[in-house]
C-alpha positions as CSV (number, residue, x, y, z in Angstrom):
1,M,-0.1,0.1,0.0
2,L,1.4,3.4,-0.9
3,H,1.3,6.0,1.9
4,Y,1.2,9.6,1.5
5,S,2.8,12.0,4.0
6,T,0.7,15.1,3.3
7,E,3.1,17.7,5.1
8,E,4.6,19.4,1.9
9,N,0.9,19.0,0.5
10,E,-1.0,21.1,3.0
11,K,1.7,23.5,3.3
12,D,1.3,23.5,-0.6
13,E,-2.4,23.9,0.0
14,R,-1.7,26.7,1.8
15,M,-0.9,28.7,-1.2
16,W,-4.4,29.0,-2.5
17,R,-6.4,32.1,-0.8
18,G,-9.8,29.7,-0.6
19,Y,-11.0,27.2,0.9
20,Y,-11.2,24.0,-1.7
21,H,-11.2,20.5,-1.3
22,R,-8.2,18.6,-2.1
23,S,-6.5,19.8,-5.4
24,G,-8.7,22.7,-6.1
25,E,-11.5,22.6,-8.4
26,R,-14.4,22.0,-6.4
27,P,-15.2,24.7,-3.2
28,V,-16.3,24.3,0.1
29,R,-19.1,26.3,0.6
30,V,-18.3,28.7,3.4
31,P,-21.0,31.1,4.8
32,F,-20.3,35.2,3.8
33,S,-20.7,35.7,7.2
34,V,-17.3,33.8,8.4
35,M,-15.8,35.0,5.3
36,W,-16.8,38.2,6.3
37,L,-14.9,38.0,9.7
38,R,-12.4,36.1,8.7
39,A,-11.4,38.4,6.3
40,L,-12.1,41.2,8.5
41,R,-9.5,39.3,11.3
42,S,-6.8,37.8,9.0
43,V,-5.5,41.7,7.7
44,I,-3.0,42.5,9.7
45,S,-1.8,39.0,8.5
46,S,-2.2,39.9,5.0
47,R,0.1,38.9,2.3
48,V,-0.9,42.0,0.7
49,L,-0.5,44.4,3.4
50,D,3.1,43.4,4.2
51,A,3.5,43.9,0.6
52,T,2.2,46.9,0.4
53,K,2.7,48.6,3.7
54,Y,6.2,50.8,2.8
55,V,4.2,53.0,0.1
56,V,1.4,52.8,2.0
57,M,3.4,54.1,5.0
58,Y,5.0,56.8,2.7
59,T,1.6,58.1,2.0
60,T,0.2,58.8,4.8
61,A,2.7,60.0,6.1
62,F,3.5,62.7,3.3
63,S,-0.4,63.2,3.9
64,G,0.8,63.8,7.4
65,V,3.2,66.3,5.4
66,V,0.5,68.2,3.2
67,C,-2.0,68.6,6.0
68,F,1.0,70.0,8.5
69,V,2.0,72.6,6.1
70,A,-1.8,73.3,4.7
71,L,-3.2,73.5,8.3
72,K,-0.6,74.8,10.6
73,L,1.2,76.8,8.3
74,G,-1.4,78.4,6.4
75,V,0.4,77.4,3.0
76,Q,-2.6,76.7,0.0
77,L,-2.1,73.7,-1.2
78,G,-5.0,72.6,-2.7
79,I,-5.1,71.2,-6.5
80,D,-8.2,71.3,-9.2
81,I,-9.9,68.2,-8.0
82,I,-11.5,68.6,-11.6
83,A,-8.0,67.5,-13.3
84,H,-7.6,64.3,-10.4
85,Q,-11.0,62.9,-11.3
86,L,-9.7,62.8,-15.3
87,C,-6.1,61.1,-13.7
88,S,-8.8,58.9,-11.8
89,V,-10.3,57.7,-15.0
90,A,-7.2,56.7,-17.2
91,L,-6.1,54.8,-13.2
92,G,-9.4,53.6,-13.2
93,L,-8.8,52.1,-16.6
94,M,-5.5,51.1,-16.6
95,L,-6.2,48.6,-13.5
96,V,-9.2,47.3,-15.2
97,A,-6.9,45.9,-18.1
98,R,-3.9,44.6,-15.6
99,T,-6.0,42.8,-13.3
100,T,-7.5,41.5,-16.1
101,N,-4.5,40.3,-18.1
102,A,-3.1,38.6,-14.6
103,Y,-6.5,36.5,-13.9
104,E,-6.1,35.5,-17.6
105,R,-2.8,33.9,-17.7
106,F,-3.8,32.7,-13.8
107,W,-6.8,30.2,-15.5
108,A,-4.8,29.7,-18.5
109,A,-2.3,28.6,-16.7
110,R,-4.7,26.5,-14.2
111,T,-6.5,25.5,-17.9
112,K,-3.1,24.2,-18.3
113,F,-1.8,23.0,-16.1
114,S,-5.1,20.0,-14.9
115,E,-4.9,19.2,-18.7
116,L,-1.1,17.8,-18.5
117,L,-2.8,16.3,-15.3
118,R,-5.7,14.9,-17.0
119,E,-3.9,13.2,-19.0
120,C,-0.9,11.9,-17.8
121,Y,-4.0,10.2,-15.7
122,D,-5.9,9.0,-19.2
123,G,-2.4,7.6,-20.6
124,C,-1.6,5.5,-17.7
125,R,-5.1,3.9,-17.5
126,R,-4.6,3.0,-21.0
127,A,-1.3,1.4,-20.8
128,L,-2.3,-0.7,-17.5
129,T,-5.9,-1.6,-19.5
130,W,-4.0,-2.5,-22.8
131,C,-0.9,-4.2,-21.4
132,D,-2.4,-7.4,-20.8
133,T,-1.4,-7.4,-17.0
134,D,-2.8,-10.9,-16.3
135,R,-0.8,-12.8,-18.9
136,S,2.6,-12.2,-17.3
137,A,4.9,-10.9,-15.4
138,T,6.7,-9.1,-17.7
139,A,3.6,-7.5,-19.4
140,T,2.9,-6.1,-15.8
141,H,6.6,-4.7,-15.9
142,D,6.3,-3.2,-19.1
143,A,2.6,-1.6,-18.4
144,K,4.7,0.0,-15.2
145,R,7.9,1.2,-17.3
146,I,4.9,3.3,-19.5
147,V,3.3,5.1,-16.5
148,G,6.8,6.0,-15.0
149,A,7.5,7.1,-18.2
150,M,4.4,8.8,-18.2
151,I,4.5,10.7,-14.6
152,S,8.0,11.7,-15.2
153,I,6.7,14.2,-18.1
154,V,4.8,15.9,-15.0
155,A,7.4,16.0,-12.3
156,A,9.6,17.5,-15.6
157,S,7.7,19.8,-15.5
158,E,6.1,20.7,-12.4
159,A,10.3,21.3,-11.5
160,Q,10.7,23.6,-14.2
161,L,7.2,25.5,-13.4
162,A,8.6,26.2,-9.9
163,V,11.9,26.6,-11.2
164,T,13.2,24.2,-8.5
165,K,14.4,20.6,-9.0
166,T,11.4,18.4,-7.9
167,F,12.0,17.5,-4.9
168,K,12.4,14.2,-3.8
169,L,12.9,12.7,-7.0
170,R,13.7,9.2,-6.3
171,A,11.3,8.9,-4.0
172,S,8.6,10.6,-5.3
173,L,9.3,8.2,-8.5
174,A,10.8,5.5,-7.1
175,P,7.6,3.7,-6.7
176,F,6.3,4.0,-10.1
177,V,9.7,3.1,-11.8
178,Q,11.1,-0.7,-10.8
179,D,14.0,-0.1,-13.5
180,G,16.8,1.4,-11.6
181,V,19.1,2.4,-14.5
182,E,15.4,3.7,-16.1
183,L,14.9,6.1,-13.1
184,D,18.2,7.6,-13.3
185,T,18.2,8.0,-16.6
186,I,14.9,10.0,-16.2
187,E,16.4,11.6,-13.1
188,E,19.2,12.5,-15.1
189,A,16.6,13.6,-18.1
190,L,15.5,16.1,-14.5
191,Q,18.9,17.2,-13.5
192,D,20.6,18.4,-17.3
193,D,20.7,21.6,-19.1
194,C,18.4,20.0,-22.1
195,N,14.3,20.5,-22.0
196,P,13.6,18.8,-19.5
197,V,9.9,18.0,-20.3
198,T,11.3,16.9,-23.7
199,A,13.5,14.7,-22.8
200,T,11.3,12.8,-20.4
201,A,8.7,12.7,-23.1
202,D,11.7,11.5,-25.7
203,I,11.8,8.7,-22.9
204,A,8.4,7.6,-22.5
205,G,7.7,7.6,-26.6
206,Q,11.0,5.2,-26.4
207,V,9.4,3.1,-23.6
208,I,6.2,3.3,-25.2
209,S,8.2,1.7,-28.9
210,Q,10.0,-1.4,-26.6
211,V,6.9,-2.7,-25.4
212,Y,5.4,-2.6,-28.5
213,R,8.3,-4.2,-30.5
214,K,8.4,-7.2,-27.8
215,G,4.9,-8.2,-28.2
216,D,4.3,-10.2,-25.4
217,T,2.2,-7.4,-23.6
218,G,-1.2,-7.7,-25.6
219,L,-0.7,-3.9,-27.4
220,T,-1.4,-3.1,-30.3
221,E,-0.3,-0.3,-32.9
222,Y,-3.6,1.1,-32.3
223,Q,-2.8,1.3,-28.9
224,A,0.8,2.5,-29.3
225,I,-0.3,4.8,-31.3
226,E,-3.1,6.7,-29.0
227,L,-0.8,6.1,-26.0
228,D,1.8,8.1,-28.1
229,N,-0.5,10.4,-28.5
230,N,-1.0,10.9,-25.3
231,V,2.8,11.8,-24.3
232,A,2.2,14.8,-27.6
233,R,-0.7,15.9,-25.9
234,M,1.1,15.8,-22.2
235,L,4.2,17.8,-24.2
236,R,1.9,20.3,-25.8
237,A,-0.2,21.1,-22.3
238,A,3.2,21.4,-20.5
239,S,4.9,23.9,-23.3
240,E,2.0,25.6,-23.2
241,C,2.2,26.2,-19.2
242,E,5.9,27.0,-20.2
243,V,4.9,30.2,-22.2
244,I,2.9,31.6,-19.8
245,A,6.0,31.0,-16.6
246,R,8.7,32.8,-19.7
247,T,6.6,35.1,-21.0
248,P,5.8,37.5,-18.2
249,T,3.7,40.7,-19.1
250,P,5.9,43.8,-20.4
251,L,7.5,45.6,-18.0
252,E,6.6,48.9,-19.5
253,F,3.5,47.8,-19.0
254,N,3.7,47.2,-15.5
255,F,5.8,49.8,-14.1
256,H,3.7,53.0,-16.0
257,A,0.9,51.5,-14.3
258,I,2.7,51.4,-10.4
259,R,4.1,54.8,-11.6
260,F,1.1,56.7,-12.7
261,L,-0.9,54.6,-9.2
262,T,2.1,56.4,-7.3
263,I,2.0,59.9,-8.4
264,W,-1.9,59.7,-8.3
265,C,-1.5,58.3,-4.5
266,F,0.8,60.9,-3.4
267,T,-1.4,64.2,-5.1
268,L,-4.1,62.7,-3.3
269,P,-3.7,64.9,0.0
270,F,-3.5,67.5,-2.1
271,V,-7.4,67.6,-3.5
272,F,-8.6,65.9,-0.1
273,V,-7.0,68.2,2.4
274,N,-9.2,72.0,2.2
275,K,-12.1,69.7,1.8
276,L,-11.3,67.1,4.6
277,G,-9.0,69.0,6.7
278,W,-7.2,66.2,9.1
279,V,-9.1,63.5,8.2
280,T,-7.1,63.5,5.3
281,I,-4.2,60.9,5.9
282,P,-6.5,58.0,7.3
283,A,-9.4,58.3,4.0
284,T,-5.0,58.4,2.4
285,C,-4.5,56.1,3.9
286,V,-7.5,53.6,3.1
287,V,-7.5,54.7,-0.1
288,S,-3.7,54.1,-1.1
289,Y,-3.8,50.6,0.4
290,A,-6.9,50.3,-1.5
291,L,-5.7,50.7,-4.9
292,M,-2.6,49.4,-4.2
293,A,-4.2,46.2,-2.7
294,I,-5.2,46.1,-6.6
295,D,-2.7,46.3,-8.2
296,E,-0.1,43.8,-5.7
297,I,-2.8,40.7,-6.4
298,A,-2.6,42.1,-10.4
299,S,1.1,41.0,-9.7
300,V,1.1,37.8,-7.7
301,M,-1.7,36.2,-11.1
302,D,0.7,37.3,-13.7
303,N,2.9,34.6,-12.2
304,P,0.5,32.1,-11.7
305,F,2.9,29.2,-10.7
306,Q,5.0,31.0,-8.5
307,G,2.5,30.3,-6.0
308,Y,-1.6,30.8,-6.6
309,I,-1.6,27.4,-8.6
310,P,-0.6,25.0,-5.8
311,L,2.0,22.9,-7.9
312,L,3.5,20.3,-5.6
313,A,0.3,19.3,-4.3
314,L,-1.7,18.4,-7.4
315,W,1.6,17.2,-8.4
316,A,1.5,14.6,-5.3
317,D,-2.9,14.4,-5.4
318,L,-1.9,12.4,-9.5
319,R,0.6,10.2,-7.9
320,L,-2.0,9.2,-5.3
321,D,-4.3,8.5,-8.5
322,V,-1.9,6.6,-10.1
323,A,-0.8,4.5,-7.1
324,R,-5.0,3.5,-7.0
325,L,-4.9,2.7,-10.9
326,L,-2.1,0.4,-9.8
327,E,-3.1,-0.9,-6.5
328,E,-6.8,-1.7,-8.4
329,R,-4.6,-4.1,-11.5
330,G,-3.1,-6.1,-9.1
331,V,0.3,-4.5,-9.8
332,D,2.9,-3.9,-6.7
333,V,3.2,-0.3,-5.5
334,S,5.5,0.3,-2.3
335,G,7.2,3.4,-1.0
336,S,6.2,7.1,0.7
337,I,5.4,9.7,-1.5
338,D,6.1,12.4,1.0
């Protein structure tokens, strides 16, 4: 029986900003009152507040200086509110475009990575169904070779997208790859300078070809072609994930939005000071935090594989599902996923 250590999975699952079952597909229904209270209590420990606290502090302190000069020293510092409102329209359009683009990148990344996981599971299921595992121990061994080769493609993609080597790689793949030499080949491909996804996909294609040519597993030519098509679709999904991860939003657009937002927030006290007096300070603080938080959330969503998508949790769930497939078909799976 395969055992699964949930420590890493639970730690990574907390990267989701919500309440989800297992791999994040089905949202748990949480009462609005509970969500509201939790959101209110978590303001102090909010990652958004931590990321924006310095610029909010600076704008608040600057608004204090403006209030002191205008209200205590009597210097006229007010500016025309119409001009500031016109800039507000442009800023609003810019923030909407930024958040929309960021969410589209996030959703495309989530969809493509889910496609990669789905194709891997389907390929493993087909391999175990089409290879006659009841015929001989050799057929069982060959089916498991195909499964190990396919699941290594996901390991390569996870390592590439997370910009780290897959955690405990040998321990992660060992339950699915019986041949120590083959495991060494996969591990070497993941650590090589070449693209690890294409390298592991090539290994998977070679394994499928070798199993078919042996002719003692019951795998037909059509079935071998379909398994190779599974590998091709996995490669395409992984490549599209890589394109999202390696192609950031143009820096000019992001920098312009940040500059414009910063200038707008620092000029806000000049608009408030004549009408709100000392209330300008908390008003500037709240408005600056609200808008800076929107920009920060967009920045995080713009890099979906660096936090918003729990790669380790999804990768661990896939291994559990594949291990269950192997056990249901009487294929020995021993080891620990941790």
